[in-house]
N, C-alpha and C positions, 0 to 999 in steps of 0.2 A: 503359332504364337500370336497373341493379340497385340494390337498397336500399343495398348496401355502397358503391357508387360515389357515390350521393347523399350519404351520410354523409361520405365523403371530401371531396367538393367543398364541402359546407357548412362542415365543420371548417376546411379550408384558407382559405376566404374569410373566416371569422370571425377566425382568427388573424392573417391579413395585414391585414385592416381594422383590427383593434385595434393592430397594430404601427405602421401608417402614419397612421391617422386618430384613433381613439379614445384610445389610449394609457392604458388603465385597468389599473393593476397587479393588483388582485384578479381582474379578468377574464383577464389574462394568465396568472395562476397556474392558474385553473380550466381554461382552454382548453389550456394547455401540458400539464397533467397528463392531460387527456382524450386529447390527441395521443399522448403517450407510452404511455398505457394501451392505446389502441385499436390503433395501428400497431405497437407493440412486441409485443402479443399476436399480431397477424397475422404479423409477421415470425418470431416464435418458433415458430409452427405450421409455417411453411414450412421453417425451418432444422432443427428438432428434432421431427419428427412422431411419433417413437416415445416421447418423454418425456411426463411429466405436465404439467399446466397451470402449476405453479409454476416448474419449470425453463424451460418455454417463455416464461413471462412475464419472469422476471428476465434471462435471456440475450437474449431478444428486444429488450427495452428497451435493454440495454447495447449490443447490436449496432446498433440504430437510431441511438443517440446517437453511437457510434463511427464509423459510416459518414458521418454528417453532419460529424463533426469532421475526417475525411479530406478531404471536399469543401472545407471551409473552409481546411484546411491547404494544399491545392492552390491555392485562390484567393489565399492570402497570398503565395505566390511568383510567381504569374502575373498577379495583378491587385491586389486589396485585399479586406479583410473589411469589409463594410458591411451595411446593412439590406437592400439589394437582393440582394446575394449570399446573405445568410441566407435571405431569402424564396424565392429560386430553389432553394437546397439543400433547404429544408424541403419545398417543393412536389415537387421531383424525387424525393426519398426516399419521400414518401407515395404518389405516383403509381406509382412502380416497385413498391412493396410491394403496392399494390392490384391492379395488372395481374398480377403474379406469383401473387397469391392467387386471382384470378378464373380464371386459366388452368391452375392446378395440378390435376392429376388425383388428388384426394385419395383417392377411393374405390379407384382402382387401386393406389395406394401402400399403403393400409391392407390390401388383400387380400394384397399381396406380403409385407408385414410380418407379418401374422397367420400366413401359411404358414411364414415363416422361423422365427418363434418356436415354432411347433408342432414343426418339425424339430429345433430346438435342445433343446426340452423332451424329445423322444423320445431324442435322443442322450445327454442327461444321465442319463436314468433307465434306459437299456438297458445292461446289464452287458457285452454283447458289443461294443458300439460305443464306449462311453465311454472305455475305457483307450487307444484306438488313434487317436492323431494329431489328434483334433479339439480337444483342450485344454479339454474341458468337464467332465471328471471332477473331483469334489470329494471331500474326505476325509470330510466330514460332510453327510449329507442330512437336515438337521433339519426339523422341521415348519415353521419360519419360511421356509426356502428353498423348500419345496414350495408354501407359500402365496404366496410371491413369484412363483414361476413361473406360478401360476394367475392372479395379478393381471396380470402383464406380457403374458400371452397375450391378454388382453382388448384391444380396440381403444382407442386413446387418445381420451378425451373431447374434444369440440369446443367445450365451453363452459367458460370459465376459472373463473367464480365458483363453480359447483357443485363443480368439481374441486378448487379451492383449499380451500373451506371444508369439504367433506366428506372429501376424501382427505388433505390436508396437515394439517388441524387434528385429524383423527382421528375424525370423527363417523360414518364408515362402520363402524368397529369401536368399539363403545361402550367408553369408557375405564373402567378399574376404579376403585374407590374409592381405592386406593393412588395411582394416577396423578393422579386429580383432586385429592386432598389435597396431594400433593407439588407439583403444578403451582401451586396457589393459594399455598402457602408460598413457593415459588421466586419467583413474581411479586411477592409482598409484600416479600420481602427485596430484590429488585432495585429495586423502586420506592423503598424506603427509601434505598438507596445513591444512586440518581439524585437523591433529595431532598438528600442530603448534598453531592453535587457542585454542584447549583445554589445551595445555601446558601453554598458556599465561593467562588462567583464573585468575582473581584477584578481591579482594574486597577492594583494595587500590584506592585512588582518583588518576585518571590519566587524563591528558589533551587530550590524543589521544591514540587510540589502537596501532597506528603505532609506538609509542615511546617504546612499550614493545614487539612488534613482530619483528622477524628478517627481515633484508632487503631481504633475499632470498625468503621470502614469496611472494613478488611481482614478482620476477624472475620466480618462479615456476608457479604462476598464469598466467603470460605472456606466458610461454611455453605451459601450458595446453590449453590456448586459441588458440594457433597456431594449436595444434593437433586436437582440436575440429573443427576448420575450415577445416582442412585436411579431417577429417572424413566426414564432410558435402560434401566436394568436390568430394570424391571418393564414396559417398553413392550410392548404387544400388537400388534406388527407394523404400526404406523402411524408416520407421520413427524412427529407432534406435537413431539418433542424438537428437531427441526431448527429450528423457529421459536424455541425457547428458547435454542438454541445461538447463533443469530444475535443475540438480545438480549444474551447473555453476552459475545459477541465485541465488541458495541458498548460494553458497559461497559468493556472493556479499552482500546478505541481512542478513546473519547470524553472521557477525563478532561481532556486539554488543550483540546479544543473547548469544553467547558463551563466549566472553571475560569478559563481565561485570557480575560478579556473582550475585550482588544484583539487578542490573537493570540499564538501561541507560535512561537518560532524566528526565524531571520533570513531564510532563503531565501524563505519565502512572501511576505514584503513586497516583495522584489525582483520576484518573478513577478507579483504583483498590480499593481505599478506598470507593468510591461511590458504587461500586458493592458489597463490603462487607456489606455495610449498607442495600442494597436491599436484600441480602441473609438473613441478620439477622432480618429485620423488614418487608420485603415484599414490601417496598416502599422507596422513597427518597423524602424528603420534603425540599423546595417546589418542586412540580412536574414540571420539565422543559421539553421543547420539544427538547433539545439538547442531543445527544449522547446515548439516551436510546436504540436505535437500536443496537449499539455496545454492550452495557451492556447486553441486552437480549440474543444476540447471544453467548457471552462468558459464561453467566450463564447457558444457555441451554447445551453447551458442557461440562461445569464443572459438572453439575448434571448428564448428560448422562454417562460420562466417569468416574465419581467419582474422578476427578483430581482437584487439588487446583486451585483456580482462578489465583494465581500468575504466574504459569507456562504457562497457556493458554494465559494470558494477555501479556506475553513476546513473546511467540512463534507463536501466531496465524498469524499475518500479514506477517512476513518473510516467513512462510510456504506458505500462500495463494499467495503471490507475486511470489515466485519461481515457483509455479505450474501454475498459471492462466495467468501470463504475456506471457510466451512463447507459452503456449497451445492455448490461444485465438488468438494470432497473427498468429500462424502457420495455424490453421484451417480456419481462416477468409480469408487468402490469398489463401490457397490451395483449399478450397471448395467454398469460396465466389467469388474470382476473377479468379479461375482456373489457378493459378500459378503452375509451377512445384514444386515438393516437395523440391528440392534442393533450389530454390529461396525462398520458404516460410520458410525454416529452417534458411537460411541466415538472413531473415527479423526478425525472432524470436530472433536470437542472437544479431543482430544489435540494437535492442531496448534497450539493456543495455548500449548504448552510453551515455545516460543521467544518471548522478548520481542518486542513489536510496535512497537518504537521507530520503524521506518520508515513506520508507517501511522497515526501519531497526528496528523499534519498533512499537507496536500496539497502534495506536491512531485513533480517529474518522476521522481526516483529512486524514490519510493514507489509511484507509479502503475506504473512499469516493473516493479518487484518483484512487484506484485500480478498483473500480466499474465504474468510468468514462472511464478508458482505456478499460475495458471489453465491455462496451456499445458502445464505438466508433468503435471498430473492429467488434463486433457482428452485428452492423448495416449493415456491408457489406454482412453478411450472410442473413439478412432480405431482402435486395434488390434482392438477388438471390432466394428468397422464400425457404431458408433452415431452418429458424426458424420463429416463430410467433412474431408479434409486441407485443403481450401480455407478452412475456417473457422479452422484453426490458423494458416494463412498470413495470413489476415486479421488475427488477433490479433497476430501478429508484426509485421505492417505498422504496426498502431497503436502498438506498442512502439517501432518505428523512428522514427515521427514524433514521439514524445515524447522519447526519449533514445537517439540512434543508437549511442552507445558501448556501452550495455548491451543495446539492442535487437538489435544484430548477433549476439552469441553466442546469443541466444534464437532468432533466425531460423535460425542454423546448426543448432540442435537440431531445429527443425521439419523442416528438409531431411533430417536424419539419420532422423527418424521416418518420413518419406515413403519414403526409399530402403529402409529396413529392411523395410517392408511390401510393397514393389513386387515382383511376380513377374517379375524379370528374371534374366538369366544370372548364375550364382553368382559367376563371376570378375569380372564388371562390378560387381556389388553390393559385393563385398569391396574392390575398388579404389576405388570411390566413397566407401565408408564410411571407408576408411583415409585418403583425402585429407581428408575432413571432420575426422577425428581429428587429423591433423597440423596443419591450420589451427587447429583448436580449441585445441591445446596452446600456441599462441603468439598467440591471437586478441587478448588484451588488450594485450600489448606492441606488436603491429602497429597496433592502433587508437590507442593513445596516441601512438605515433610519427607516424602519419598525421595525427592531430589537431594535433600540434605543428607539422608542416610546413604544414598549411593555415592555421592561425591564427598562425603565426610565434612559437610558444612554444618555450622552450628545454627540450627533453627529451633528455638525453644518455645514451648507453650507457656503463656503467662497470663495472669489475671490482672487486668488494669485496675488501678485505684478508682478511676472514673472513666466511663465510656466516652470515646472521642467521636464526635460527629462533625462532618465537614461543614464549613460555613456556607449557608445557603445563598446569601446575597451579599455582594460587596459593591460599594460605590465610593469613588474618589473624586472629589470636586476640586477643579483647578480654575474655575471661572472661565473656561473656554468651552462654549456650548457644543461645538462640533466634536471636540475630543472627549468631553464629558459624556456625550451621547454615544460616541464610538466605544468608550470603555464600559458603558453599561452592558454592551454586548460582550466586549473583550473579557471582562472579569466574570461574567455570569452566563456565557453562552450555553453552558451545559444545563444549568437549572432552567433557563428559558426553553431549551430544546425539550427537556423532560416535561415541563409544564405543557408545551404545545402537543407533545406526544400523548399525554394523558387526556388533554382536550380532544385530540383526534380519536382516541379510543371511545370516549363518551359519544362523539359524533357517529362513530361506527356502530355503537350499540343502538343509537336512535334510529339508524337506518337498517337495523337488524342484520348487520353483516359481521357480527362479532365472531362467528365461527371461523372466519378467515384470518382473524387478527388476534384473538384472545391469547393464544399460546405465546405470541411475541412479548406481550406484557408480562406474562408469568415467568418466562425465561429471563427477561431483563431484571425482574424482581429477585430471582434466584441469584443472579450474578451480583446484584447490589448486596445481597446477604453475604456472599463470598467476600466482597470488599469489606464489609463491616467486621466479619470474623478475622480476616487477615490483618486488618488495621489494628484491632483491639487485642487479639489473643495470640498473635505470632510475633516472635522477636527474631529478626534476621541479624544475628550477631556477626555474620561474615560479610555483610554488605554495608556500604556507606549509606548515609542518610538519603542522599540523592537516589541511590539504587532502590531503596525501600519505596520512595515516592514514585519511582518509575514503575515498580511492580503494581502498586495500587492504581496508578493512572491507567495502566493497560487493562486492568479488570473493568474499570469504569468505561473505558472506550469500547470494549467489547459489548457491554450492556447497552450502550447508546446505539450500537449497530442494530441490535434486536428491536430497538424502538423506531428505527427508520421507517419501516412500512406504515405504521400508524401515523407517524408524523407526516409522511408524504401523502397519505390519504386526506388529512386535514388540509394541507396546502393545495392539493388538487381540487378539493371541494370548493375552496375559496376562489380558486382561479377560474372556475367554470362560470364565466361571467356573461353568458349569452343574454341573460335577462336582467343583468345588473346595470346600474347607472354608470355613465361615463366616468364620473368622479371616483366611484368605487374601483373601477378597473385601473384607472391611473394610480390610485393609492396602492393597489396591489403590486403593480409593476415597479413603482418607486421603492416600496418597502423590500421587495424581493431583491432588487438590484443593490440596494444599500447593504442588505444582509450578506449577500455573496461577496461584495467588495470588502466588507469588514472581515469576512472569513479569509479572504486573501491576505489581508494585513496581519492577522493573528496566526497565520499558518507558518510564519517565519520568525526568527528572533527579532525582538523589538527593543529599541533604546530611545526613549523619549522622556518627557516629564512625568509620565505615569508609571512606566515600567522599564526595567533594565534586565534583559535576559542573560547577560554575561556569557553570550555564546559566540565567542570569537572563533574564527576558522584557522586552518593551517595556511600559513602564508609562505611566500618565497623566502622571506627572511628566516623563517623557521627551518626551511630546507637548507638554506645556506649555512645556518648555525650548526645543524647536525653534521653536515659535510665537513665544515671547518674543524669541529671537535674530533671527528674520526681521523682526519688527515694529520693532525698535529700530535696525536697521542700514541705512544707506544706502550703496550701493556694494557692491563685491565683498568677500567674506570667506571664510575657511575655519574649520572647527570640528574641534578635536582632542577626540575623545570615544570612549567605548565603542561597539562596533558596534551595540548595541541603540538608542543614541541616533541613530546613522546610519540604522537601520531606521525609526525614528520619522520622521526627515526624509524618507525615501523614501515612507513612508505618506502624509505630509501634502503634499509638494511634488513627488513623482515624481522623475525624474532632472533636476532643475532646472539645476544648474550643474556644469561640469567645467573643470578647469584642467590643461592639458597631459595630457589623457586620464585625469585622476584626479577622482573624485567629491569635491565640496567638503566633505563630512563624512568623517572618517577611517574607513575600513573595511578589514579585513585581506584584501588581494587577492594578496599575495606580491610579492616584489621591493621596490624602493625606492618608498615611498609615504608619505602623511601619517601612516599608522598607526604607523610606526616611531617617529615623534616623540611620539605619544601614549603609546606604551610607555615611552619614556624619561622622560616626565613622571610616569608612574605608578610605574615600577619603579626608576628611578634617582633623579632629583631634578626637581621642577617648576621648572626654570630658564627664564628668559626667552630664553636663546640657543636653546633647542630650538624655541620658538614662532617665533622670528625665522627660523631655518633652514627651517621649514615654510612661512612666508610668502614667503621668497625662492624656494623651489621652485615655489610656486603663482603668484608674481608679484602678490600682493595686499598691502594695507596694513592689513587688519583681520583679527583672529583671535580665536577663543574657545577656552577650555579648560574642559571639563565634567567634574566629579567626582561620581559617584553615591555616595550614603552607604553602599552595601552593600560597597564595597571594604574589605578588612580593615584597611588603614592609612589610611582616608579622612581621619581627623582630622589626622594628621600631614601628609598631602599638602595639605589645605586650608590649614592654618596656614602652610606654607612658600610656597604659591602666593600668599597674600595679601600677602606681602612684596614681590613684584615685578610684580604685575598692575596695570594702570592702573585698573580697576574690578572689582568683584565683586558678584554678585547671588545671592540665595537664592530657589530655586524650590520650590513645593509644600511649604512648611514645612520647608525644609532638606534635602529628599530629594535634590535636585540643587543643586550650587553651580556657578555660571557665572562664569568669569574672562575679562575682556576685555583684549586687548593691541592697541596701535596702533603701527604701524611708525614 
């Protein structure tokens, strides 16, 4: 028996023994991390043998966890998710990876790869071959490109730690004093900002994290971005800045994770309660096809590491985003399109131009969006034969298990990529791609209508009296130059991004590289067509107005992701300032730093003189309120309250009670429900008849009405409600006022 198999058996026995017998949490964390590190590295070597250890490690771990989540996803529908199923999935994945690794002919593959890279190098440098049909000719043969070719011709190292610390951190090429000094300054600035974030942690209800963070938080972030760009500029052909870009991305995505003690948003609390039910009962009834892929992924990590669901549910997506967005973009451009490392690093950082609102807390939509970005850029590697189409199909399957409505268009794109690269008869290829294009042009209307039929929702086709087009440009002048300029970006960042992407494509065409990028423009246009059809011709009768806007926003966001490659090409072209003047380079650094800092600002709820997001969080006062109501009430009751109070109830009591299909706390679900009566109490008049109508709808004799003190007219509402309520109570020093009504 080989040493590798002995390690595999010992590790599995230790994890399973701790799971079923010992149940020691610190030991679970240690063993779980070893499992991810060891088998993730092994799987990464198998799937990506031509890449360096860092890429192999991060994508190997992600692939290992995703494969186990698919196993648990299948178990959810055909059996249940419990410790036995988890143990079997864990053992099966480890054994399969071990067998594949032991049987793989690594040496043969390395010989083939080395030969291929030498041929490629020859074709790139030979003036007779390069211009003809092989697609490897480049306009600039810089010293960085030549060094890169020499590096990639070497066989990939088989030891992760030396490769990571020597190659990725840059010790193989001694960093200059500039790089060392700038790196220390950047790390000091970033550490200071993380200190400010942790110092601002709160369980109070806040309208925006920017209202409690100091203004110099943004100044420090802006300066740190400048130093990061300088590090990339003076980089001596190593990938040290990639680690710093990951840290920078985490600064953008972790503000909500750190500042909001209890949690941010509404949906994560619903998903957390659903996962708790699965952990307790092994299933969730009725069995839906939505979101289970996310649930199985988080449950797998929670069981493996022995960590609570709540922490993983909050931290997972911000962490995944900060690692995989820059990593995927960097390797896709550096290895897929043979960009210089400097330009690929600039592209990885420039991707933060778009606000990251979808990635600041863990939701199925956010995970699906991240998978979409990964697939878009990894498809560049597939076209260069660096990864297999099966891996892209695997990622699209993961997306389908998480969010089928948005995973389906992504899968359609993977099929297009596969067909486009297949050596089949031209007429068949054109017909197949045309069919995919026609389906793609109406994919979202088809999916929404199909979803409505399956779930018996009311989605009606309608012909509008006038076609609705989004406002292209908006400007609000408050005679504050800094904020007026900031909100030019804030109100119009999407149209600015689209304009730059179109300019990038024109630039691509001038350089005759349109073959690599044209399909991204076409697919984005198809998605915008979907947006136009859904907005004008579909009527979501079951959804609230905000839900409708969310559906449309997600389609636009997906379209923007397909424009990212051409946008990043433009940014990289402008950043290539070896022959540019000093003033032009300074201008580029300042504009990039301001844009990324503005992106940070608009990634989170905002409350200032220009905009009020009305996005309050679940507070400790809300938790105290739902606990107080539960403890003092005997029998059935309903609560008319803001949806954040409803989220607090879900957090504390899961989905405890329903009356005629409606949750006993008012939450905005569309159609006739308790939330309409809460709105009447808040926006019309806190009259007893509204509460009585809600009690009649539910068939209960006890009701509560909760007023948070952050409502603009809360004092007026409280004074009026005191006149007709049977009792009232002050919670958390008056932050919430609770009114009791008896039938």
